[in-house]
All heavy atoms as an XYZ file, in Angstrom:
804
protein
N      13.269     13.731     -6.113
C      13.291     13.936     -4.689
C      13.636     12.605     -4.025
O      13.001     11.596     -4.285
C      11.927     14.405     -4.157
C      11.543     15.718     -4.817
C      11.933     14.488     -2.676
C      10.122     16.137     -4.581
N      14.626     12.622     -3.220
C      15.021     11.428     -2.469
C      14.911     11.743     -0.982
O      15.408     12.771     -0.516
C      16.468     11.009     -2.790
C      16.556     10.603     -4.272
C      16.906      9.867     -1.902
C      17.962     10.311     -4.732
N      14.238     10.870     -0.278
C      14.119     10.979      1.176
C      14.581      9.657      1.764
O      14.325      8.599      1.217
C      12.682     11.229      1.600
C      12.129     12.569      1.176
C      12.570     13.699      2.068
O      13.252     13.463      3.095
O      12.245     14.848      1.744
N      15.290      9.740      2.853
C      15.751      8.548      3.533
C      15.065      8.461      4.883
O      14.997      9.450      5.621
C      17.279      8.564      3.713
C      17.954      8.606      2.340
C      17.743      7.381      4.546
C      19.439      8.822      2.390
N      14.544      7.281      5.175
C      13.896      7.081      6.458
C      13.302      5.693      6.517
O      13.396      4.929      5.567
N      12.688      5.392      7.609
C      12.099      4.072      7.819
C      10.579      4.174      7.808
O       9.996      4.980      8.501
C      12.556      3.477      9.144
C      14.021      3.151      9.120
C      15.033      3.907      9.631
C      14.624      2.013      8.537
N      16.233      3.309      9.415
C      16.018      2.136      8.726
C      14.138      0.906      7.856
C      16.915      1.182      8.279
C      15.043     -0.039      7.412
C      16.406      0.093      7.627
N       9.993      3.306      7.031
C       8.540      3.194      7.004
C       8.132      2.318      8.165
O       8.833      1.344      8.477
C       8.130      2.557      5.666
O       6.803      2.194      5.688
N       7.059      2.624      8.822
C       6.067      3.646      8.549
C       6.354      4.979      9.227
O       5.579      5.915      9.087
C       4.783      3.031      9.080
C       5.217      2.246     10.268
C       6.581      1.688      9.891
N       7.468      5.080      9.939
C       7.745      6.261     10.765
C       7.761      7.579      9.995
O       7.339      8.606     10.519
C       9.074      6.109     11.488
C       9.117      4.895     12.404
O       8.021      4.453     12.834
O      10.202      4.400     12.693
N       8.236      7.582      8.759
C       8.403      8.840      8.005
C       7.313      9.089      6.975
O       7.352     10.115      6.290
C       9.793      8.886      7.320
C      10.900      8.834      8.356
C       9.919      7.781      6.291
N       6.346      8.210      6.843
C       5.346      8.356      5.784
C       4.587      9.678      5.916
O       4.480     10.430      4.938
C       4.377      7.145      5.766
C       3.223      7.388      4.801
C       5.137      5.890      5.372
N       4.041      9.964      7.061
C       3.296     11.219      7.231
C       4.174     12.431      6.974
O       3.756     13.380      6.306
C       2.679     11.303      8.637
C       1.509     10.368      8.830
O       0.897      9.954      7.818
O       1.217     10.036      9.986
N       5.403     12.423      7.489
C       6.315     13.536      7.268
C       6.592     13.775      5.779
O       6.501     14.908      5.301
C       7.630     13.284      8.012
C       8.711     14.259      7.677
C       8.694     15.542      8.224
C       9.724     13.917      6.806
C       9.680     16.456      7.906
C      10.734     14.837      6.477
C      10.692     16.108      7.028
N       6.908     12.701      5.055
C       7.228     12.834      3.637
C       5.997     13.265      2.841
O       6.084     14.133      1.959
C       7.813     11.536      3.087
C       9.227     11.340      3.678
C       7.845     11.532      1.564
C       9.840     10.008      3.375
N       4.863     12.694      3.147
C       3.641     13.063      2.418
C       3.311     14.542      2.659
O       2.978     15.271      1.725
C       2.479     12.176      2.851
C       2.563     10.759      2.328
S       2.586     10.647      0.516
C       1.006     11.375      0.102
N       3.394     15.001      3.880
C       3.095     16.396      4.186
C       4.140     17.335      3.583
O       3.805     18.420      3.130
C       2.992     16.603      5.698
C       1.786     15.916      6.281
O       0.770     15.761      5.610
N       1.901     15.463      7.511
N       5.375     16.939      3.573
C       6.446     17.781      3.042
C       6.346     17.964      1.524
O       6.549     19.047      1.004
C       7.810     17.170      3.398
C       8.983     17.946      2.899
C      10.298     17.305      3.324
C      11.479     18.060      2.763
N      12.761     17.380      3.115
N       6.045     16.878      0.807
C       6.109     16.924     -0.659
C       4.756     16.985     -1.342
O       4.654     17.435     -2.473
C       6.890     15.721     -1.183
C       8.328     15.731     -0.750
N       9.228     16.657     -1.204
C       8.975     14.956      0.138
C      10.396     16.430     -0.640
N      10.275     15.404      0.172
N       3.734     16.484     -0.691
C       2.439     16.401     -1.362
C       1.367     17.265     -0.691
O       0.249     17.356     -1.194
C       1.981     14.945     -1.451
C       2.917     14.102     -2.258
C       3.868     13.316     -1.644
C       2.848     14.113     -3.635
C       4.744     12.546     -2.391
C       3.713     13.345     -4.396
C       4.659     12.573     -3.772
N       1.694     17.866      0.428
C       0.792     18.747      1.162
C      -0.524     18.017      1.433
O      -0.523     16.975      2.037
C       0.620     20.072      0.433
C       1.941     20.640     -0.002
C       2.362     20.565     -1.316
C       2.817     21.209      0.919
C       3.597     21.049     -1.712
C       4.054     21.694      0.540
C       4.452     21.613     -0.765
O       5.672     22.077     -1.145
N      -1.622     18.535      0.950
C      -2.908     17.886      1.164
C      -3.333     17.009     -0.005
O      -4.432     16.460      0.002
C      -4.005     18.907      1.449
C      -3.782     19.577      2.796
O      -3.339     18.945      3.740
N      -4.094     20.860      2.877
N      -2.471     16.887     -0.999
C      -2.797     16.061     -2.161
C      -2.625     14.586     -1.808
O      -1.781     14.211     -1.022
C      -1.877     16.420     -3.334
C      -2.101     17.832     -3.791
O      -3.219     18.288     -3.880
N      -1.009     18.535     -4.049
N      -3.453     13.783     -2.426
C      -3.385     12.342     -2.207
C      -2.844     11.663     -3.438
O      -2.875     12.199     -4.534
C      -4.767     11.807     -1.832
C      -5.245     12.367     -0.491
C      -6.464     11.665      0.003
C      -6.813     12.237      1.357
N      -7.216     11.210      2.286
N      -2.355     10.458     -3.249
C      -1.765      9.672     -4.324
C      -2.798      8.736     -4.952
O      -3.775      8.345     -4.312
C      -0.602      8.825     -3.773
C       0.510      9.588     -3.071
C       1.532      8.589     -2.491
C       1.185     10.548     -4.026
N      -2.525      8.369     -6.204
C      -3.357      7.394     -6.900
C      -2.795      5.977     -6.779
O      -3.475      4.999     -7.084
C      -3.464      7.741     -8.378
C      -4.140      9.069     -8.597
O      -5.098      9.386     -7.873
O      -3.704      9.806     -9.510
N      -1.528      5.870     -6.362
C      -0.828      4.601     -6.454
C       0.247      4.512     -5.353
O       0.917      5.494     -5.069
C      -0.158      4.537     -7.839
C       0.844      3.451     -8.017
C       0.444      2.153     -8.236
C       2.191      3.729     -7.980
C       1.377      1.136     -8.397
C       3.132      2.723     -8.158
C       2.703      1.440     -8.369
N       0.367      3.342     -4.769
C       1.447      3.082     -3.817
C       2.057      1.710     -4.130
O       1.309      0.742     -4.362
C       0.952      3.110     -2.381
N       3.353      1.640     -4.170
C       4.086      0.392     -4.336
C       4.794      0.110     -3.023
O       5.608      0.911     -2.587
C       5.090      0.487     -5.483
C       5.877     -0.779     -5.687
C       5.310     -1.855     -6.348
C       7.159     -0.888     -5.203
C       6.038     -3.016     -6.542
C       7.892     -2.056     -5.379
C       7.333     -3.132     -6.060
N       4.476     -1.004     -2.403
C       5.050     -1.323     -1.099
C       5.963     -2.546     -1.251
O       5.522     -3.623     -1.619
C       3.962     -1.600     -0.049
C       3.115     -0.332      0.140
C       4.585     -2.063      1.269
C       1.931     -0.503      1.084
N       7.231     -2.312     -0.976
C       8.239     -3.374     -0.998
C       9.150     -3.133      0.182
O      10.243     -2.603      0.064
C       9.028     -3.353     -2.318
C      10.043     -4.469     -2.392
O       9.956     -5.436     -1.591
O      10.947     -4.381     -3.245
N       8.643     -3.456      1.335
C       9.383     -3.169      2.556
C       9.849     -4.429      3.236
O      10.209     -5.407      2.603
N       9.806     -4.390      4.558
C      10.227     -5.529      5.365
C       9.374     -6.749      5.092
O       8.196     -6.652      4.728
N       9.956     -7.914      5.247
C       9.284     -9.153      4.901
C       8.718     -9.852      6.114
O       8.951    -11.056      6.329
C      10.230    -10.051      4.134
C      10.666     -9.457      2.839
N      11.967     -9.106      2.585
C       9.952     -9.094      1.748
C      12.040     -8.574      1.383
N      10.825     -8.551      0.855
N       7.963     -9.090      6.903
C       7.240     -9.688      8.023
C       5.776     -9.234      7.927
O       5.475     -8.189      7.362
C       7.795     -9.234      9.384
O       7.590     -7.833      9.541
C       9.270     -9.573      9.507
N       4.914    -10.027      8.475
C       3.491     -9.684      8.499
C       3.300     -8.341      9.170
O       2.559     -7.482      8.701
C       2.677    -10.796      9.208
C       1.250    -10.362      9.435
C       2.741    -12.086      8.408
N       3.990     -8.119     10.291
C       3.835     -6.895     11.066
C       4.281     -5.651     10.270
O       3.626     -4.616     10.319
C       4.617     -6.972     12.376
C       4.116     -8.042     13.317
C       4.609     -9.451     12.979
O       5.568     -9.601     12.190
O       4.022    -10.407     13.501
N       5.395     -5.777      9.531
C       5.899     -4.624      8.780
C       4.979     -4.274      7.612
O       4.677     -3.103      7.387
C       7.312     -4.885      8.258
C       7.915     -3.699      7.534
C       8.064     -2.473      8.417
O       8.575     -2.595      9.531
N       7.652     -1.316      7.958
N       4.505     -5.265      6.893
C       3.607     -4.997      5.772
C       2.308     -4.399      6.278
O       1.788     -3.454      5.683
C       3.380     -6.274      4.929
C       4.693     -6.661      4.243
C       2.271     -6.066      3.924
C       4.660     -7.974      3.534
N       1.801     -4.914      7.355
C       0.584     -4.367      7.962
C       0.798     -2.897      8.321
O      -0.050     -2.034      8.011
C       0.202     -5.170      9.198
C      -1.166     -4.824      9.721
O      -2.117     -4.778      8.940
O      -1.274     -4.601     10.953
N       1.922     -2.577      8.934
C       2.211     -1.185      9.325
C       2.365     -0.301      8.068
O       1.889      0.852      8.063
C       3.483     -1.132     10.177
N       3.026     -0.790      7.041
C       3.205     -0.011      5.812
C       1.867      0.300      5.146
O       1.616      1.426      4.727
C       4.118     -0.745      4.831
C       5.568     -0.785      5.282
O       5.946      0.046      6.127
O       6.313     -1.649      4.769
N       1.023     -0.707      5.033
C      -0.293     -0.497      4.411
C      -1.105      0.509      5.219
O      -1.688      1.447      4.670
C      -1.049     -1.843      4.281
C      -2.515     -1.624      3.940
C      -0.379     -2.710      3.219
N      -1.129      0.349      6.518
C      -1.907      1.261      7.375
C      -1.361      2.697      7.339
O      -2.128      3.639      7.461
C      -1.940      0.728      8.812
C      -2.856     -0.467      8.939
C      -2.909     -1.003     10.341
C      -3.880     -2.163     10.422
N      -3.956     -2.740     11.752
N      -0.048      2.850      7.144
C       0.512      4.192      7.144
C       0.228      4.962      5.842
O       0.188      6.178      5.849
C       2.025      4.136      7.378
O       2.705      3.620      6.238
N      -0.002      4.268      4.747
C      -0.182      4.957      3.465
C      -1.656      5.108      3.084
O      -2.012      5.991      2.320
C       0.592      4.231      2.322
C       0.748      5.126      1.093
C      -0.085      2.921      1.944
C       1.599      6.325      1.291
N      -2.526      4.322      3.649
C      -3.888      4.271      3.167
C      -4.620      5.611      3.244
O      -5.391      5.949      2.356
C      -4.684      3.125      3.865
C      -5.849      2.709      2.986
C      -5.126      3.542      5.245
C      -6.338      1.322      3.259
N      -4.362      6.403      4.257
C      -5.016      7.715      4.367
C      -4.450      8.734      3.404
O      -4.990      9.839      3.274
C      -4.951      8.231      5.799
C      -5.839      7.449      6.723
O      -6.870      6.927      6.323
N      -5.412      7.318      7.962
N      -3.372      8.402      2.757
C      -2.741      9.315      1.782
C      -3.108      8.945      0.345
O      -2.531      9.486     -0.595
C      -1.214      9.283      1.955
C      -0.770      9.786      3.286
N      -0.865     11.118      3.661
C      -0.267      9.114      4.363
C      -0.400     11.251      4.893
N      -0.040     10.058      5.345
N      -4.053      8.033      0.177
C      -4.468      7.592     -1.151
C      -5.831      8.122     -1.497
O      -6.725      8.217     -0.635
C      -4.500      6.057     -1.221
C      -3.159      5.347     -1.062
C      -3.383      3.842     -0.990
C      -2.218      5.681     -2.212
N      -6.015      8.493     -2.768
C      -7.335      8.851     -3.267
C      -8.264      7.659     -3.151
O      -7.805      6.514     -3.043
C      -7.239      9.291     -4.737
C      -6.653     10.659     -4.873
O      -7.050     11.592     -4.192
N      -5.686     10.787     -5.770
N      -9.551      7.930     -3.232
C     -10.491      6.811     -3.179
C     -10.242      5.856     -4.337
O     -10.158      4.643     -4.148
C     -11.950      7.291     -3.164
C     -12.872      6.113     -3.082
C     -13.008      5.411     -1.866
C     -13.558      5.650     -4.197
C     -13.807      4.292     -1.804
C     -14.369      4.533     -4.119
C     -14.484      3.849     -2.922
O     -15.266      2.740     -2.833
N     -10.154      6.358     -5.564
C      -9.820      5.534     -6.722
C      -8.304      5.383     -6.745
O      -7.584      6.246     -7.231
C     -10.297      6.175     -8.012
C     -11.803      6.217     -8.109
O     -12.468      5.223     -7.835
N     -12.347      7.351     -8.454
N      -7.824      4.296     -6.188
C      -6.378      4.133     -6.075
C      -5.982      2.677     -6.125
O      -6.805      1.771     -6.045
C      -5.890      4.774     -4.788
O      -6.507      4.200     -3.653
N      -4.665      2.478     -6.277
C      -4.064      1.142     -6.351
C      -2.986      1.000     -5.303
O      -2.273      1.940     -4.988
C      -3.383      0.942     -7.711
C      -4.182      1.110     -8.974
C      -3.252      1.110    -10.181
C      -5.183     -0.022     -9.105
N      -2.854     -0.214     -4.800
C      -1.710     -0.577     -3.981
C      -1.126     -1.844     -4.592
O      -1.840     -2.829     -4.803
C      -2.097     -0.879     -2.517
C      -2.631      0.370     -1.825
C      -0.887     -1.413     -1.736
C      -3.094      0.138     -0.396
N       0.165     -1.796     -4.909
C       0.866     -2.993     -5.366
C       1.805     -3.403     -4.244
O       2.530     -2.586     -3.694
C       1.642     -2.755     -6.675
C       0.662     -2.506     -7.820
C       2.534     -3.964     -6.985
C       1.285     -2.321     -9.173
N       1.758     -4.677     -3.923
C       2.625     -5.236     -2.880
C       3.584     -6.249     -3.486
O       3.176     -7.117     -4.257
C       1.769     -5.933     -1.808
C       0.821     -5.052     -1.027
C      -0.211     -5.894     -0.295
C       1.606     -4.227     -0.031
N       4.846     -6.107     -3.119
C       5.858     -7.094     -3.498
C       6.024     -8.053     -2.331
O       5.912     -7.649     -1.173
C       7.180     -6.385     -3.805
C       8.251     -7.320     -4.202
N       9.350     -7.546     -3.410
C       8.405     -8.081     -5.311
C      10.136     -8.415     -4.006
N       9.593     -8.769     -5.169
N       6.290     -9.290     -2.624
C       6.418    -10.348     -1.598
C       5.121    -10.515     -0.833
O       5.080    -10.505      0.391
C       7.578    -10.038     -0.634
C       8.907    -10.121     -1.351
O       9.063    -11.017     -2.203
O       9.778     -9.301     -1.061
N       4.072    -10.706     -1.608
C       2.727    -10.845     -1.029
C       2.625    -12.007     -0.056
O       1.782    -12.014      0.828
C       1.705    -10.993     -2.156
C       0.297    -11.142     -1.660
C      -0.359    -10.064     -1.099
C      -0.355    -12.357     -1.723
C      -1.666    -10.186     -0.617
C      -1.643    -12.493     -1.259
C      -2.294    -11.406     -0.702
O      -3.566    -11.533     -0.230
N       3.482    -13.002     -0.218
C       3.411    -14.173      0.686
C       3.614    -13.762      2.138
O       3.278    -14.531      3.041
C       4.446    -15.227      0.277
C       5.852    -14.762      0.422
N       6.444    -13.866     -0.441
C       6.785    -15.084      1.342
C       7.692    -13.662     -0.060
N       7.936    -14.366      1.010
N       4.139    -12.564      2.384
C       4.350    -12.075      3.740
C       3.157    -11.336      4.305
O       3.147    -10.933      5.470
C       5.572    -11.150      3.791
S       7.087    -11.946      3.288
N       2.130    -11.113      3.482
C       0.961    -10.369      3.925
C       0.078    -11.274      4.770
O      -0.238    -12.402      4.379
C       0.163     -9.810      2.744
C      -1.136     -9.159      3.179
C       1.025     -8.818      1.966
N      -0.317    -10.779      5.932
C      -1.139    -11.565      6.822
C      -2.630    -11.373      6.617
O      -3.079    -10.499      5.882
N      -3.381    -12.207      7.252
C      -4.835    -12.192      7.170
C      -5.394    -10.841      7.575
O      -6.303    -10.309      6.921
C      -5.381    -13.305      8.063
C      -6.877    -13.338      8.127
C      -7.629    -13.839      7.062
C      -7.558    -12.882      9.258
C      -9.009    -13.873      7.120
C      -8.932    -12.909      9.324
C      -9.667    -13.410      8.255
O     -11.034    -13.435      8.304
N      -4.880    -10.227      8.640
C      -5.395     -8.943      9.118
C      -5.180     -7.826      8.108
O      -6.026     -6.933      7.985
C      -4.753     -8.571     10.462
C      -5.148     -9.494     11.594
C      -6.668     -9.504     11.809
O      -7.338     -8.479     11.739
N      -7.226    -10.682     12.060
N      -4.069     -7.861      7.372
C      -3.851     -6.849      6.329
C      -4.870     -6.994      5.207
O      -5.412     -6.000      4.737
C      -2.428     -6.959      5.766
O      -1.485     -6.816      6.819
C      -2.167     -5.893      4.713
N      -5.153     -8.211      4.821
C      -6.184     -8.434      3.814
C      -7.549     -7.922      4.267
O      -8.260     -7.271      3.509
C      -6.295     -9.938      3.457
C      -5.204    -10.388      2.546
O      -4.987     -9.803      1.488
N      -4.505    -11.418      2.934
N      -7.901     -8.190      5.500
C      -9.182     -7.715      6.040
C      -9.186     -6.189      6.073
O     -10.161     -5.542      5.701
C      -9.399     -8.281      7.474
C      -9.552     -9.797      7.420
C     -10.604     -7.623      8.145
C     -10.727    -10.293      6.607
N      -8.084     -5.565      6.541
C      -7.975     -4.105      6.613
C      -8.162     -3.490      5.232
O      -8.898     -2.505      5.068
C      -6.633     -3.715      7.209
C      -6.417     -2.230      7.272
C      -7.014     -1.484      8.271
C      -5.631     -1.577      6.341
C      -6.829     -0.107      8.350
C      -5.449     -0.205      6.386
C      -6.035      0.537      7.406
N      -7.529     -4.058      4.212
C      -7.678     -3.526      2.846
C      -9.132     -3.633      2.389
O      -9.675     -2.673      1.841
C      -6.748     -4.266      1.897
C      -5.277     -3.885      2.000
C      -4.402     -4.896      1.274
C      -5.034     -2.482      1.445
N      -9.760     -4.749      2.602
C     -11.156     -4.931      2.191
C     -12.075     -3.956      2.928
O     -12.980     -3.382      2.355
C     -11.596     -6.360      2.400
C     -10.977     -7.296      1.390
C     -11.383     -8.727      1.618
C     -10.654     -9.625      0.629
N     -10.885    -11.046      0.856
N     -11.838     -3.772      4.236
C     -12.660     -2.854      5.016
C     -12.501     -1.408      4.535
O     -13.366     -0.585      4.752
C     -12.281     -2.938      6.489
C     -12.754     -4.206      7.159
C     -12.259     -4.342      8.575
O     -11.349     -3.586      9.000
O     -12.772     -5.239      9.278
N     -11.375     -1.110      3.884
C     -11.120      0.230      3.366
C     -11.364      0.331      1.869
O     -10.855      1.233      1.222
C      -9.699      0.669      3.729
C      -9.599      1.069      5.171
O      -9.902      2.190      5.528
N      -9.221      0.147      6.041
N     -12.161     -0.582      1.346
C     -12.624     -0.479     -0.037
C     -11.758     -1.143     -1.083
O     -12.096     -1.129     -2.259
N     -10.627     -1.721     -0.706
C      -9.752     -2.381     -1.667
C     -10.248     -3.810     -1.892
O      -9.723     -4.775     -1.344
C      -8.298     -2.384     -1.183
C      -7.666     -1.028     -1.295
C      -7.749     -0.133     -0.239
C      -6.997     -0.649     -2.438
C      -7.167      1.126     -0.340
C      -6.416      0.599     -2.559
C      -6.515      1.489     -1.505
N     -11.299     -3.912     -2.702
C     -11.955     -5.193     -2.893
C     -11.530     -5.913     -4.155
O     -11.808     -7.086     -4.330
C     -13.477     -5.016     -2.890
O     -13.818     -4.077     -3.897
C     -13.969     -4.537     -1.534
N     -10.885     -5.210     -5.062
C     -10.405     -5.840     -6.304
C      -8.959     -6.308     -6.071
O      -8.123     -5.566     -5.600
C     -10.434     -4.842     -7.463
C     -11.852     -4.360     -7.735
O     -12.749     -5.147     -7.922
N     -12.019     -3.059     -7.718
N      -8.693     -7.550     -6.472
C      -7.402     -8.151     -6.200
C      -6.913     -8.862     -7.440
O      -7.689     -9.524     -8.126
C      -7.563     -9.160     -5.048
C      -6.358    -10.018     -4.802
C      -5.322     -9.531     -4.011
C      -6.256    -11.285     -5.338
C      -4.207    -10.327     -3.766
C      -5.153    -12.070     -5.102
C      -4.120    -11.592     -4.317
N      -5.628     -8.728     -7.750
C      -5.025     -9.458     -8.867
C      -3.644     -9.931     -8.479
O      -2.835     -9.169     -8.004
C      -4.935     -8.589    -10.118
C      -4.303     -9.308    -11.284
C      -4.509     -8.582    -12.584
C      -3.794     -9.255    -13.735
N      -4.421    -10.398    -14.262
N      -3.420    -11.214     -8.681
C      -2.107    -11.827     -8.465
C      -1.460    -11.977     -9.840
O      -2.025    -12.594    -10.729
C      -2.263    -13.187     -7.796
C      -0.938    -13.832     -7.435
O       0.107    -13.442     -8.013
O      -0.952    -14.745     -6.599
N      -0.296    -11.377    -10.037
C       0.332    -11.382    -11.346
C       1.087    -12.665    -11.655
O       1.515    -12.876    -12.786
C       1.263    -10.175    -11.486
C       0.500     -8.893    -11.589
C       0.317     -8.113    -10.457
C      -0.061     -8.493    -12.786
C      -0.400     -6.925    -10.542
C      -0.785     -7.318    -12.871
C      -0.944     -6.547    -11.740
N       1.286    -13.543    -10.662
C       1.939    -14.830    -10.876
C       3.235    -14.692    -11.678
O       3.479    -15.443    -12.607
C       0.988    -15.831    -11.568
C      -0.165    -16.203    -10.688
O       0.010    -16.444     -9.495
N      -1.359    -16.221    -11.260
N       4.043    -13.713    -11.324
C       5.269    -13.453    -12.069
C       6.486    -14.179    -11.477
O       7.533    -14.143    -12.068
C       5.580    -11.943    -12.061
O       5.800    -11.539    -10.705
C       4.488    -11.150    -12.688
N       6.341    -14.775    -10.341
C       7.494    -15.322     -9.648
C       8.087    -14.319     -8.674
O       8.918    -14.661     -7.846
N       7.654    -13.056     -8.808
C       8.137    -12.013     -7.902
C       7.116    -11.723     -6.799
O       7.279    -10.811     -6.010
C       8.430    -10.726     -8.669
C       9.545    -10.869     -9.645
C       9.283    -10.993    -10.996
C      10.849    -10.921     -9.206
C      10.319    -11.142    -11.903
C      11.896    -11.066    -10.095
C      11.625    -11.175    -11.453
N       6.038    -12.486     -6.780
C       4.988    -12.348     -5.773
C       4.416    -10.936     -5.730
O       4.317    -10.319     -4.682
C       5.509    -12.792     -4.416
C       5.876    -14.266     -4.400
C       6.410    -14.712     -3.080
C       6.691    -16.169     -2.999
N       7.493    -16.745     -4.047
N       4.074    -10.420     -6.915
C       3.442     -9.100     -7.027
C       1.928     -9.258     -7.065
O       1.404    -10.063     -7.813
C       3.887     -8.386     -8.298
C       5.324     -7.924     -8.362
C       5.625     -7.394     -9.740
C       5.584     -6.864     -7.322
N       1.254     -8.467     -6.246
C      -0.193     -8.440     -6.264
C      -0.665     -7.009     -6.251
O       0.034     -6.108     -5.787
C      -0.828     -9.211     -5.081
C      -0.493    -10.684     -5.148
C      -0.426     -8.621     -3.759
N      -1.875     -6.788     -6.778
C      -2.432     -5.438     -6.818
C      -3.819     -5.477     -6.185
O      -4.607     -6.376     -6.426
C      -2.547     -4.933     -8.243
C      -3.078     -3.528     -8.318
S      -3.333     -2.864    -10.007
C      -2.184     -3.683    -11.017
N      -4.087     -4.449     -5.377
C      -5.402     -4.191     -4.835
C      -5.863     -2.858     -5.393
O      -5.080     -1.922     -5.492
C      -5.355     -4.082     -3.306
C      -5.124     -5.353     -2.580
C      -3.841     -5.787     -2.320
C      -6.180     -6.135     -2.142
C      -3.599     -6.969     -1.629
C      -5.961     -7.314     -1.459
C      -4.674     -7.721     -1.195
N      -7.144     -2.753     -5.757
C      -7.669     -1.463     -6.195
C      -8.999     -1.224     -5.504
O      -9.659     -2.130     -5.034
C      -7.829     -1.425     -7.700
O      -8.897     -2.237     -8.144
N      -9.370      0.042     -5.482
C     -10.669      0.414     -4.931
C     -11.278      1.502     -5.807
O     -10.622      2.135     -6.595
C     -10.562      0.853     -3.484
C      -9.869      2.196     -3.260
C      -9.876      2.553     -1.784
N      -9.052      3.713     -1.554
C      -8.785      4.229     -0.386
N      -9.284      3.664      0.690
N      -8.031      5.302     -0.258
N     -12.557      1.721     -5.555
C     -13.275      2.709     -6.339
C     -13.629      2.159     -7.718
O     -13.869      0.962     -7.880
N     -13.600      3.031     -8.710
C     -13.984      2.618    -10.043
C     -12.856      1.963    -10.820
O     -13.045      1.554    -11.952
C     -14.496      3.835    -10.829
O     -13.470      4.793    -10.945
N     -11.685      1.840    -10.214
C     -10.563      1.208    -10.887
C     -10.738     -0.310    -10.886
O     -10.887     -0.921     -9.842
C      -9.237      1.571    -10.214
C      -8.858      3.031    -10.239
C      -7.599      3.250     -9.415
C      -8.635      3.496    -11.657
N     -10.749     -0.890    -12.023
C     -10.865     -2.344    -12.171
C      -9.550     -2.901    -12.674
O      -8.902     -2.325    -13.528
C     -11.992     -2.703    -13.137
C     -13.353     -2.156    -12.741
C     -13.811     -2.726    -11.408
C     -15.163     -2.144    -11.028
N     -15.379     -2.093     -9.620
N      -9.175     -4.026    -12.127
C      -7.926     -4.653    -12.522
C      -8.132     -6.037    -13.070
O      -9.156     -6.625    -12.899
C      -6.904     -4.701    -11.358
C      -7.543     -5.312    -10.128
C      -6.371     -3.331    -11.078
C      -6.599     -5.465     -8.954
């Protein structure tokens, strides 16, 4: 399934169209490279994730302080930086340990 659109504008539409009331276990976010865009992307997907879930962010250096706080407030307290040179980081919540 391929959908074309701009995040975060189409996230709810795509989730409702393809996943109905089901939630995801994993989200990979590699969007715009501004603090505001990453914040909007994280906020748009978080309600579509199961409690035990993962978020991987590419270009983590663009993530702002408020996004980190928002993730922690929503249970994403486990954090891992992969130090790959690609600036990949993972947040998990629930019983998932990283």
